[in-house]
N, C-alpha and C positions, 0 to 999 in steps of 0.2 A: 504494499500500499505506498504510494509515494505520498508523502505531507505527513506523516504520524511518525511522530516518534514515540514510543511509549520503551519508558524503562522497567525492570525486573520490580522495583521498588512501586512505580506506580499500579503494577498489574496486583502485585499484593494486596492492595490495599482493598480491592474490590472483592464484593461481596456476595457468596456463594451457597449454595444451599447441598445439604448432603441426602439421606438417604432418606432419612427422617424425618425431612422440611426445618431442619433447623440451619440457623445463616452463620454463615462464620466468613470471616477475613482468609481470601486464596493465601494468602502467606504460609495461615496456619497446618494449610495441607503439606507444605516441603519443609514445615519448620524442624522434623524429624526424622523427615525419611525424603530421599527424591522423588519426585512426583513429575506427567507427564500432562502437559496440557494440551489439550487435543477443542480443537476449534470446527464446529462444523456447521454450515451455512445452508439451509434449509431455501429451498424455492419453489413457488407455487401456491 
């Protein structure tokens, strides 16, 4: 994506929901172990 510079620190502040519907910061997922972030875009 041209024109978008996003740091790991900025991504880490984003809120995400777990399987139980509880919201936490994305950085909490990689605080204790390696995490893989996959972004999927839905068309249609």
